[in-house]
ZAMARRO-493456 format. One record per residue (C-alpha): residue number from 0; residue in three letters; x, y, z. Coordinates in steps of 0.2 Angstrom, whole numbers, plus 5000, padded with zeros to 4 digits. Layout:
# residues N
    k    r  east  north    up
  NUM  ALA     X      Y     Z
...
END
This chain:
# residues 690
    k    r  east  north    up
    0  UNK  5376   4821  5016
    1  UNK  5393   4820  5009
    2  UNK  5394   4801  5013
    3  UNK  5379   4797  5002
    4  UNK  5390   4796  4986
    5  UNK  5405   4788  4994
    6  UNK  5401   4772  4985
    7  UNK  5409   4780  4970
    8  UNK  5425   4776  4978
    9  UNK  5421   4758  4976
   10  UNK  5421   4760  4957
   11  UNK  5438   4769  4958
   12  UNK  5445   4756  4970
   13  UNK  5440   4743  4957
   14  UNK  5450   4751  4943
   15  UNK  5465   4753  4955
   16  UNK  5464   4735  4960
   17  UNK  5464   4730  4941
   18  UNK  5481   4740  4939
   19  UNK  5488   4730  4954
   20  UNK  5482   4714  4946
   21  UNK  5491   4718  4930
   22  UNK  5507   4723  4939
   23  UNK  5510   4712  4954
   24  UNK  5505   4695  4961
   25  UNK  5502   4703  4978
   26  UNK  5485   4708  4972
   27  UNK  5478   4693  4981
   28  UNK  5483   4701  4998
   29  UNK  5473   4717  4993
   30  UNK  5458   4708  4988
   31  UNK  5457   4697  5004
   32  UNK  5461   4713  5014
   33  UNK  5446   4722  5007
   34  UNK  5435   4707  5009
   35  UNK  5440   4705  5027
   36  UNK  5436   4723  5031
   37  UNK  5419   4721  5023
   38  UNK  5415   4706  5033
   39  UNK  5421   4715  5049
   40  UNK  5409   4729  5046
   41  UNK  5395   4717  5046
   42  UNK  5401   4708  5062
   43  UNK  5402   4725  5072
   44  UNK  5385   4731  5066
   45  UNK  5391   4744  5054
   46  UNK  5383   4737  5038
   47  UNK  5373   4750  5028
   48  UNK  5367   4753  5010
   49  UNK  5382   4764  5007
   50  UNK  5394   4750  5013
   51  UNK  5384   4738  5002
   52  UNK  5386   4748  4986
   53  UNK  5404   4752  4989
   54  UNK  5410   4734  4991
   55  UNK  5398   4727  4978
   56  UNK  5404   4739  4965
   57  UNK  5422   4737  4969
   58  UNK  5420   4718  4968
   59  UNK  5410   4718  4952
   60  UNK  5422   4731  4943
   61  UNK  5438   4724  4950
   62  UNK  5434   4706  4946
   63  UNK  5427   4709  4928
   64  UNK  5444   4718  4924
   65  UNK  5455   4706  4933
   66  UNK  5449   4691  4923
   67  UNK  5454   4700  4907
   68  UNK  5472   4698  4912
   69  UNK  5478   4682  4903
   70  UNK  5489   4675  4917
   71  UNK  5475   4678  4930
   72  UNK  5460   4672  4920
   73  UNK  5446   4665  4930
   74  UNK  5457   4663  4946
   75  UNK  5446   4676  4956
   76  UNK  5431   4664  4954
   77  UNK  5441   4647  4955
   78  UNK  5456   4649  4967
   79  UNK  5452   4646  4985
   80  UNK  5465   4660  4989
   81  UNK  5452   4672  4981
   82  UNK  5435   4664  4985
   83  UNK  5434   4672  5002
   84  UNK  5430   4689  4995
   85  UNK  5418   4681  4983
   86  UNK  5409   4673  4997
   87  UNK  5408   4690  5006
   88  UNK  5401   4697  4990
   89  UNK  5387   4684  4989
   90  UNK  5384   4686  5008
   91  UNK  5382   4705  5005
   92  UNK  5368   4702  4992
   93  UNK  5358   4691  5004
   94  UNK  5360   4703  5018
   95  UNK  5355   4718  5008
   96  UNK  5340   4708  5002
   97  UNK  5335   4704  5020
   98  UNK  5337   4722  5026
   99  UNK  5327   4729  5012
  100  UNK  5313   4716  5015
  101  UNK  5313   4720  5034
  102  UNK  5312   4738  5031
  103  UNK  5298   4736  5018
  104  UNK  5287   4725  5029
  105  UNK  5291   4735  5044
  106  UNK  5295   4719  5054
  107  UNK  5298   4721  5073
  108  UNK  5315   4715  5081
  109  UNK  5310   4697  5083
  110  UNK  5302   4695  5066
  111  UNK  5318   4703  5058
  112  UNK  5330   4691  5066
  113  UNK  5319   4676  5062
  114  UNK  5318   4681  5044
  115  UNK  5337   4684  5043
  116  UNK  5340   4667  5051
  117  UNK  5328   4658  5038
  118  UNK  5335   4668  5023
  119  UNK  5354   4664  5027
  120  UNK  5350   4646  5031
  121  UNK  5342   4644  5014
  122  UNK  5357   4653  5006
  123  UNK  5369   4642  5016
  124  UNK  5361   4626  5010
  125  UNK  5361   4631  4992
  126  UNK  5379   4636  4993
  127  UNK  5384   4620  5001
  128  UNK  5374   4610  4988
  129  UNK  5383   4620  4974
  130  UNK  5400   4616  4982
  131  UNK  5396   4598  4984
  132  UNK  5392   4596  4966
  133  UNK  5406   4606  4959
  134  UNK  5420   4600  4970
  135  UNK  5422   4583  4962
  136  UNK  5424   4591  4945
  137  UNK  5440   4599  4949
  138  UNK  5433   4617  4946
  139  UNK  5442   4624  4962
  140  UNK  5460   4627  4963
  141  UNK  5469   4623  4979
  142  UNK  5479   4635  4991
  143  UNK  5497   4636  4985
  144  UNK  5511   4630  4996
  145  UNK  5517   4648  4997
  146  UNK  5501   4654  5005
  147  UNK  5501   4638  5016
  148  UNK  5518   4643  5022
  149  UNK  5511   4658  5030
  150  UNK  5502   4647  5043
  151  UNK  5515   4633  5046
  152  UNK  5533   4633  5051
  153  UNK  5546   4638  5038
  154  UNK  5554   4624  5028
  155  UNK  5540   4612  5033
  156  UNK  5527   4616  5019
  157  UNK  5530   4599  5011
  158  UNK  5536   4608  4995
  159  UNK  5555   4608  4994
  160  UNK  5555   4623  4981
  161  UNK  5545   4634  4993
  162  UNK  5555   4628  5008
  163  UNK  5572   4632  4999
  164  UNK  5568   4651  4998
  165  UNK  5577   4661  5012
  166  UNK  5565   4675  5011
  167  UNK  5551   4664  5017
  168  UNK  5559   4664  5034
  169  UNK  5550   4673  5049
  170  UNK  5555   4691  5052
  171  UNK  5564   4696  5067
  172  UNK  5565   4712  5077
  173  UNK  5580   4719  5068
  174  UNK  5571   4717  5051
  175  UNK  5557   4728  5057
  176  UNK  5568   4742  5064
  177  UNK  5580   4740  5049
  178  UNK  5566   4745  5037
  179  UNK  5553   4755  5047
  180  UNK  5565   4764  5060
  181  UNK  5555   4776  5070
  182  UNK  5538   4770  5063
  183  UNK  5541   4755  5075
  184  UNK  5537   4768  5089
  185  UNK  5525   4780  5081
  186  UNK  5514   4767  5072
  187  UNK  5507   4758  5088
  188  UNK  5503   4775  5095
  189  UNK  5493   4779  5079
  190  UNK  5484   4762  5080
  191  UNK  5478   4767  5098
  192  UNK  5472   4784  5091
  193  UNK  5463   4775  5077
  194  UNK  5454   4764  5090
  195  UNK  5449   4779  5099
  196  UNK  5440   4786  5084
  197  UNK  5433   4770  5077
  198  UNK  5422   4771  5061
  199  UNK  5419   4763  5044
  200  UNK  5435   4770  5036
  201  UNK  5446   4770  5051
  202  UNK  5442   4752  5055
  203  UNK  5450   4747  5038
  204  UNK  5467   4754  5045
  205  UNK  5465   4743  5060
  206  UNK  5462   4727  5049
  207  UNK  5476   4732  5038
  208  UNK  5488   4734  5052
  209  UNK  5484   4718  5061
  210  UNK  5484   4707  5045
  211  UNK  5500   4715  5038
  212  UNK  5509   4713  5055
  213  UNK  5504   4695  5056
  214  UNK  5510   4690  5039
  215  UNK  5526   4700  5040
  216  UNK  5530   4691  5056
  217  UNK  5528   4674  5047
  218  UNK  5538   4679  5031
  219  UNK  5552   4692  5031
  220  UNK  5549   4697  5013
  221  UNK  5531   4703  5018
  222  UNK  5538   4717  5029
  223  UNK  5535   4726  5013
  224  UNK  5516   4725  5016
  225  UNK  5519   4735  5033
  226  UNK  5527   4750  5024
  227  UNK  5511   4759  5019
  228  UNK  5501   4756  5035
  229  UNK  5515   4760  5046
  230  UNK  5518   4776  5037
  231  UNK  5499   4780  5039
  232  UNK  5498   4776  5057
  233  UNK  5515   4785  5061
  234  UNK  5508   4800  5052
  235  UNK  5492   4800  5062
  236  UNK  5502   4799  5078
  237  UNK  5514   4813  5073
  238  UNK  5500   4824  5067
  239  UNK  5490   4822  5083
  240  UNK  5505   4826  5094
  241  UNK  5510   4841  5083
  242  UNK  5492   4848  5083
  243  UNK  5490   4846  5102
  244  UNK  5507   4855  5104
  245  UNK  5502   4870  5093
  246  UNK  5486   4872  5102
  247  UNK  5494   4873  5119
  248  UNK  5507   4885  5113
  249  UNK  5495   4897  5103
  250  UNK  5478   4894  5112
  251  UNK  5470   4910  5119
  252  UNK  5468   4910  5138
  253  UNK  5451   4904  5143
  254  UNK  5439   4916  5151
  255  UNK  5435   4910  5169
  256  UNK  5416   4909  5171
  257  UNK  5408   4919  5185
  258  UNK  5406   4909  5201
  259  UNK  5392   4920  5207
  260  UNK  5376   4910  5206
  261  UNK  5360   4916  5199
  262  UNK  5347   4923  5212
  263  UNK  5329   4926  5211
  264  UNK  5319   4939  5222
  265  UNK  5305   4933  5232
  266  UNK  5291   4943  5240
  267  UNK  5300   4944  5257
  268  UNK  5315   4952  5249
  269  UNK  5327   4939  5254
  270  UNK  5340   4934  5240
  271  UNK  5339   4915  5236
  272  UNK  5348   4905  5223
  273  UNK  5338   4901  5207
  274  UNK  5331   4884  5204
  275  UNK  5343   4881  5190
  276  UNK  5358   4884  5202
  277  UNK  5350   4872  5215
  278  UNK  5348   4859  5202
  279  UNK  5366   4860  5196
  280  UNK  5372   4858  5214
  281  UNK  5362   4843  5217
  282  UNK  5368   4835  5201
  283  UNK  5386   4839  5205
  284  UNK  5383   4831  5222
  285  UNK  5375   4816  5215
  286  UNK  5390   4814  5202
  287  UNK  5403   4816  5216
  288  UNK  5394   4802  5225
  289  UNK  5393   4790  5210
  290  UNK  5410   4794  5203
  291  UNK  5423   4791  5217
  292  UNK  5437   4799  5206
  293  UNK  5426   4815  5203
  294  UNK  5436   4825  5216
  295  UNK  5453   4819  5209
  296  UNK  5448   4823  5191
  297  UNK  5441   4840  5196
  298  UNK  5458   4844  5205
  299  UNK  5468   4839  5190
  300  UNK  5457   4850  5179
  301  UNK  5460   4864  5191
  302  UNK  5478   4862  5192
  303  UNK  5480   4861  5173
  304  UNK  5470   4877  5171
  305  UNK  5481   4886  5183
  306  UNK  5495   4897  5177
  307  UNK  5508   4884  5183
  308  UNK  5498   4870  5174
  309  UNK  5497   4880  5158
  310  UNK  5516   4884  5158
  311  UNK  5519   4865  5161
  312  UNK  5508   4860  5146
  313  UNK  5517   4873  5135
  314  UNK  5534   4867  5141
  315  UNK  5529   4849  5136
  316  UNK  5522   4855  5120
  317  UNK  5538   4864  5116
  318  UNK  5548   4848  5120
  319  UNK  5536   4837  5109
  320  UNK  5539   4849  5094
  321  UNK  5558   4848  5097
  322  UNK  5558   4829  5098
  323  UNK  5546   4827  5083
  324  UNK  5559   4838  5073
  325  UNK  5573   4827  5079
  326  UNK  5564   4811  5074
  327  UNK  5558   4818  5058
  328  UNK  5576   4824  5053
  329  UNK  5583   4807  5058
  330  UNK  5569   4797  5049
  331  UNK  5571   4808  5033
  332  UNK  5590   4805  5033
  333  UNK  5588   4786  5036
  334  UNK  5575   4785  5023
  335  UNK  5586   4793  5009
  336  UNK  5600   4782  5014
  337  UNK  5589   4766  5014
  338  UNK  5582   4772  4997
  339  UNK  5600   4774  4990
  340  UNK  5605   4757  4997
  341  UNK  5590   4748  4989
  342  UNK  5592   4757  4973
  343  UNK  5609   4752  4970
  344  UNK  5611   4736  4961
  345  UNK  5615   4722  4973
  346  UNK  5626   4713  4960
  347  UNK  5639   4726  4963
  348  UNK  5646   4724  4981
  349  UNK  5660   4731  4991
  350  UNK  5672   4718  4999
  351  UNK  5689   4717  5008
  352  UNK  5703   4706  5002
  353  UNK  5714   4696  5015
  354  UNK  5726   4710  5016
  355  UNK  5712   4723  5021
  356  UNK  5711   4732  5005
  357  UNK  5693   4737  5000
  358  UNK  5688   4732  4982
  359  UNK  5673   4733  4972
  360  UNK  5667   4716  4966
  361  UNK  5658   4719  4949
  362  UNK  5659   4701  4943
  363  UNK  5640   4698  4941
  364  UNK  5637   4713  4930
  365  UNK  5653   4710  4920
  366  UNK  5646   4692  4917
  367  UNK  5629   4698  4911
  368  UNK  5636   4711  4900
  369  UNK  5648   4698  4893
  370  UNK  5633   4688  4888
  371  UNK  5625   4703  4880
  372  UNK  5639   4708  4869
  373  UNK  5647   4691  4865
  374  UNK  5633   4679  4862
  375  UNK  5620   4678  4848
  376  UNK  5603   4687  4851
  377  UNK  5594   4671  4851
  378  UNK  5606   4663  4864
  379  UNK  5598   4653  4878
  380  UNK  5606   4653  4895
  381  UNK  5604   4639  4908
  382  UNK  5606   4645  4926
  383  UNK  5597   4642  4942
  384  UNK  5581   4652  4943
  385  UNK  5588   4664  4956
  386  UNK  5597   4674  4942
  387  UNK  5584   4673  4928
  388  UNK  5577   4690  4930
  389  UNK  5595   4698  4930
  390  UNK  5600   4688  4915
  391  UNK  5584   4694  4905
  392  UNK  5586   4712  4911
  393  UNK  5605   4715  4910
  394  UNK  5610   4703  4896
  395  UNK  5593   4703  4886
  396  UNK  5595   4684  4883
  397  UNK  5582   4670  4885
  398  UNK  5584   4661  4902
  399  UNK  5578   4644  4905
  400  UNK  5570   4649  4922
  401  UNK  5567   4665  4932
  402  UNK  5558   4670  4948
  403  UNK  5541   4666  4942
  404  UNK  5542   4648  4949
  405  UNK  5524   4643  4947
  406  UNK  5529   4628  4936
  407  UNK  5536   4617  4949
  408  UNK  5540   4603  4937
  409  UNK  5550   4614  4926
  410  UNK  5561   4620  4940
  411  UNK  5562   4601  4945
  412  UNK  5569   4598  4927
  413  UNK  5582   4612  4929
  414  UNK  5587   4605  4946
  415  UNK  5589   4588  4938
  416  UNK  5601   4595  4924
  417  UNK  5612   4603  4937
  418  UNK  5612   4589  4950
  419  UNK  5612   4573  4939
  420  UNK  5628   4566  4932
  421  UNK  5637   4575  4918
  422  UNK  5631   4564  4904
  423  UNK  5613   4564  4910
  424  UNK  5613   4583  4913
  425  UNK  5622   4587  4896
  426  UNK  5609   4576  4886
  427  UNK  5595   4587  4893
  428  UNK  5604   4604  4893
  429  UNK  5609   4602  4874
  430  UNK  5590   4603  4870
  431  UNK  5587   4618  4880
  432  UNK  5602   4630  4880
  433  UNK  5617   4636  4872
  434  UNK  5627   4643  4887
  435  UNK  5628   4638  4905
  436  UNK  5630   4651  4919
  437  UNK  5637   4646  4936
  438  UNK  5639   4656  4952
  439  UNK  5655   4652  4961
  440  UNK  5667   4660  4974
  441  UNK  5660   4652  4990
  442  UNK  5646   4660  5001
  443  UNK  5629   4657  4994
  444  UNK  5635   4651  4977
  445  UNK  5627   4637  4967
  446  UNK  5637   4623  4976
  447  UNK  5631   4629  4993
  448  UNK  5613   4629  4986
  449  UNK  5615   4612  4977
  450  UNK  5607   4601  4991
  451  UNK  5591   4611  4988
  452  UNK  5592   4609  4969
  453  UNK  5594   4590  4972
  454  UNK  5579   4590  4983
  455  UNK  5568   4599  4971
  456  UNK  5574   4588  4957
  457  UNK  5569   4573  4967
  458  UNK  5552   4579  4970
  459  UNK  5548   4577  4952
  460  UNK  5561   4564  4947
  461  UNK  5560   4551  4961
  462  UNK  5575   4541  4955
  463  UNK  5587   4555  4959
  464  UNK  5588   4551  4978
  465  UNK  5578   4534  4980
  466  UNK  5571   4532  4997
  467  UNK  5578   4549  5003
  468  UNK  5566   4564  4999
  469  UNK  5577   4576  5007
  470  UNK  5592   4571  4997
  471  UNK  5605   4570  5011
  472  UNK  5616   4560  5000
  473  UNK  5620   4576  4990
  474  UNK  5632   4587  4999
  475  UNK  5649   4587  5008
  476  UNK  5652   4571  5019
  477  UNK  5667   4577  5030
  478  UNK  5675   4592  5038
  479  UNK  5688   4593  5024
  480  UNK  5675   4598  5011
  481  UNK  5675   4581  5001
  482  UNK  5659   4580  4991
  483  UNK  5648   4564  4991
  484  UNK  5648   4553  4976
  485  UNK  5632   4560  4970
  486  UNK  5639   4578  4971
  487  UNK  5656   4574  4964
  488  UNK  5648   4566  4948
  489  UNK  5636   4580  4946
  490  UNK  5634   4592  4931
  491  UNK  5635   4607  4943
  492  UNK  5650   4602  4953
  493  UNK  5661   4598  4937
  494  UNK  5657   4616  4930
  495  UNK  5658   4625  4947
  496  UNK  5675   4617  4952
  497  UNK  5683   4615  4935
  498  UNK  5702   4618  4937
  499  UNK  5699   4623  4956
  500  UNK  5698   4606  4964
  501  UNK  5711   4593  4961
  502  UNK  5706   4581  4947
  503  UNK  5690   4590  4943
  504  UNK  5689   4595  4924
  505  UNK  5674   4599  4913
  506  UNK  5673   4588  4899
  507  UNK  5681   4597  4884
  508  UNK  5670   4588  4872
  509  UNK  5654   4595  4880
  510  UNK  5659   4612  4888
  511  UNK  5670   4626  4883
  512  UNK  5674   4639  4897
  513  UNK  5672   4656  4888
  514  UNK  5671   4668  4903
  515  UNK  5678   4669  4921
  516  UNK  5675   4684  4931
  517  UNK  5689   4694  4940
  518  UNK  5686   4686  4957
  519  UNK  5679   4670  4951
  520  UNK  5661   4673  4956
  521  UNK  5654   4669  4939
  522  UNK  5659   4657  4926
  523  UNK  5651   4655  4909
  524  UNK  5652   4639  4898
  525  UNK  5648   4637  4880
  526  UNK  5638   4621  4878
  527  UNK  5646   4612  4863
  528  UNK  5635   4603  4850
  529  UNK  5618   4610  4856
  530  UNK  5603   4601  4847
  531  UNK  5599   4614  4833
  532  UNK  5583   4605  4828
  533  UNK  5576   4606  4846
  534  UNK  5580   4625  4846
  535  UNK  5572   4628  4829
  536  UNK  5556   4618  4835
  537  UNK  5554   4628  4851
  538  UNK  5557   4645  4842
  539  UNK  5543   4641  4829
  540  UNK  5528   4651  4834
  541  UNK  5517   4636  4828
  542  UNK  5523   4626  4843
  543  UNK  5517   4638  4856
  544  UNK  5501   4637  4865
  545  UNK  5492   4654  4865
  546  UNK  5477   4658  4877
  547  UNK  5468   4665  4862
  548  UNK  5472   4664  4843
  549  UNK  5483   4678  4839
  550  UNK  5485   4683  4857
  551  UNK  5502   4689  4865
  552  UNK  5501   4677  4879
  553  UNK  5509   4661  4872
  554  UNK  5517   4647  4882
  555  UNK  5531   4637  4875
  556  UNK  5533   4618  4874
  557  UNK  5547   4606  4877
  558  UNK  5555   4599  4861
  559  UNK  5549   4582  4856
  560  UNK  5567   4575  4859
  561  UNK  5564   4577  4878
  562  UNK  5548   4567  4879
  563  UNK  5558   4552  4885
  564  UNK  5565   4562  4899
  565  UNK  5548   4570  4903
  566  UNK  5539   4553  4904
  567  UNK  5550   4549  4919
  568  UNK  5543   4564  4929
  569  UNK  5529   4563  4942
  570  UNK  5519   4579  4943
  571  UNK  5522   4586  4960
  572  UNK  5507   4584  4971
  573  UNK  5504   4598  4983
  574  UNK  5497   4593  5000
  575  UNK  5484   4606  4998
  576  UNK  5478   4599  4981
  577  UNK  5461   4591  4984
  578  UNK  5459   4588  4965
  579  UNK  5473   4576  4964
  580  UNK  5470   4557  4964
  581  UNK  5477   4549  4980
  582  UNK  5492   4539  4975
  583  UNK  5502   4528  4987
  584  UNK  5519   4534  4980
  585  UNK  5514   4553  4983
  586  UNK  5508   4549  5001
  587  UNK  5524   4539  5004
  588  UNK  5535   4553  4997
  589  UNK  5527   4566  5009
  590  UNK  5528   4554  5024
  591  UNK  5546   4551  5021
  592  UNK  5549   4570  5018
  593  UNK  5542   4575  5034
  594  UNK  5550   4561  5044
  595  UNK  5567   4567  5037
  596  UNK  5563   4585  5041
  597  UNK  5557   4581  5059
  598  UNK  5573   4570  5062
  599  UNK  5586   4578  5051
  600  UNK  5600   4570  5061
  601  UNK  5594   4552  5058
  602  UNK  5592   4556  5040
  603  UNK  5609   4564  5038
  604  UNK  5617   4550  5048
  605  UNK  5609   4536  5037
  606  UNK  5614   4545  5021
  607  UNK  5632   4548  5027
  608  UNK  5634   4530  5032
  609  UNK  5628   4524  5015
  610  UNK  5640   4536  5006
  611  UNK  5655   4530  5016
  612  UNK  5651   4512  5013
  613  UNK  5654   4516  4994
  614  UNK  5671   4524  4997
  615  UNK  5685   4512  4992
  616  UNK  5697   4507  5006
  617  UNK  5712   4513  4997
  618  UNK  5704   4530  4995
  619  UNK  5700   4531  5014
  620  UNK  5718   4527  5018
  621  UNK  5724   4541  5006
  622  UNK  5714   4553  5017
  623  UNK  5728   4555  5030
  624  UNK  5726   4569  5042
  625  UNK  5740   4582  5045
  626  UNK  5743   4592  5061
  627  UNK  5739   4607  5051
  628  UNK  5722   4600  5047
  629  UNK  5719   4595  5065
  630  UNK  5723   4612  5071
  631  UNK  5712   4620  5058
  632  UNK  5697   4610  5064
  633  UNK  5701   4611  5083
  634  UNK  5703   4630  5083
  635  UNK  5686   4632  5073
  636  UNK  5672   4634  5086
  637  UNK  5655   4635  5078
  638  UNK  5638   4627  5079
  639  UNK  5636   4617  5063
  640  UNK  5627   4602  5056
  641  UNK  5641   4591  5060
  642  UNK  5643   4596  5078
  643  UNK  5624   4595  5080
  644  UNK  5624   4577  5072
  645  UNK  5639   4571  5082
  646  UNK  5630   4577  5098
  647  UNK  5614   4569  5094
  648  UNK  5623   4552  5089
  649  UNK  5633   4552  5106
  650  UNK  5617   4557  5116
  651  UNK  5607   4543  5108
  652  UNK  5621   4531  5111
  653  UNK  5624   4527  5093
  654  UNK  5642   4520  5095
  655  UNK  5642   4510  5079
  656  UNK  5638   4525  5068
  657  UNK  5650   4537  5077
  658  UNK  5664   4523  5074
  659  UNK  5660   4522  5056
  660  UNK  5660   4541  5055
  661  UNK  5677   4542  5063
  662  UNK  5684   4529  5052
  663  UNK  5679   4538  5036
  664  UNK  5684   4555  5043
  665  UNK  5696   4555  5058
  666  UNK  5696   4574  5058
  667  UNK  5678   4574  5065
  668  UNK  5685   4569  5082
  669  UNK  5692   4587  5084
  670  UNK  5676   4597  5080
  671  UNK  5670   4610  5093
  672  UNK  5654   4618  5095
  673  UNK  5653   4637  5099
  674  UNK  5655   4634  5117
  675  UNK  5671   4624  5115
  676  UNK  5664   4607  5118
  677  UNK  5667   4592  5107
  678  UNK  5664   4573  5106
  679  UNK  5674   4568  5121
  680  UNK  5665   4581  5132
  681  UNK  5648   4575  5126
  682  UNK  5653   4557  5129
  683  UNK  5658   4561  5147
  684  UNK  5642   4571  5150
  685  UNK  5631   4557  5144
  686  UNK  5642   4544  5152
  687  UNK  5642   4535  5136
  688  UNK  5661   4532  5133
  689  UNK  5661   4515  5127
END
């Protein structure tokens, strides 16, 4: 009786879903999860009117509210990522119609299945016709590369922007235990218990657990999705264990039933067993014959009910409660420690100096606060998108790009600014920004990321790395850290290495270094002579495109002065975008991109040879190696791109390419992999010593 009005929760779920749509892009996961559960209920034969009302009301209320969010719009009814639940919704309407008709006409089983088959065939034909008519009109949006990345290997989605994000890597066992701790043990037990008590509601937990684990295993950032379901399942298992333990410790002793059988008195005065007793004996005998383990289970049951058995169960119960307490105490402590660690700003870190002293590196916060207190409120800051949110939140300044990287072409333009030559980058940047912020100091700084930046830029501006979609020509070419020509001339390299590398100076007529952090992690440059006309044009509300007149959601536009640059770009064509026109240049780009990804050693070797051929002979002669440099390389045992490439070249017998490499960089002869092996060893192993 209580379940008759459970569909009300469908309405409430629709409102909760709307809140998530407005707050987080992960709403797509929630929508598809609920749709998948609704489909599973049909497959396992648990479809009822109550289930129909719950899902229908959820979808109608949730979708109606979701399309009111400007950045979402009609996506729930157009995006392939969200059309699955829509298909389930339509299927529910057809299924409910068939079930109501079957009940009304009182069809038998055969008639019912024939009617269902005819009805769904008609519905499927109608849906296929509608799809066939609407598909060529470009109504549907394709699956994004981020979603596609969940089903293909990381770094091989075909989109260099998606491939560059470290958080898209698969999760490992350490990642699960780092964030879930003891839930890694208790959650699987809870899942088994849910299977043992399967129902409409509990089946949702099963679907959620399986789907969340699958996606978190594909992408480490999605371990976040496992948190709620792991907590639920862990709570179920802990609760069941605790409940059983308490019942064993405080349960009343069972009264043993009398074994004396009922008897009936007959005329001759003899005592005989009653008919009921004789029947139970026959049933027991029959059961023992059909179940070969009956005697074993009966014996175990007898032992467990004995005084010794009861004592053993109470001892186990006491141990379970003790272990639960220890696990709970440990988990509580770890949870608070993790919460504290994750709550602290990651831009303030603890580090050690070369002499072992512990220092607090506050460079990033200091840089953001400098921007906040030393720049005009309308200042625009150009930096790689990784730091966009931090600049907006801590500096309260406009940033050119942030973590909302849906506009691939815009990120490509930013990549072009940073990886093209100084003149080209400056001529674009002066129309977009007033200040340049660069992360330095080694590690994962901007220069370390710069090959990805060049690759992303080239996906939109194909002249950046002609014939090389993975931009292997942008990077370091030898073991001494010498940059390639393309990197050395780049906008980013000149700002990153200004005053740090010999001969590298930022053009004083274009840039003015206004801030350098204590440990050199961040540098800020004032861009000289920014185009004030472009700045005023962009700031004018008349030049923004709003979703509705007078609305708050308004997109900015590039200033007219950049139209010449923008005309050179090629809108990046996603592999998944079936709406795009097939172009030979796009197909060729994707073909070369995947060829280079599948054979990175060949691509790297080709780029390095091309780079070395452009190095003047006198510059090569100047690069004389010292014994100190040789010792530094020889004593450094590590598996790197260089050791992998050298092993591949030797193994393939590419003598000429190895020779060219050694001529350009003699130090490469002394590299060693992590096991201590080097070029001479590999040549001997492969018997290719010529």
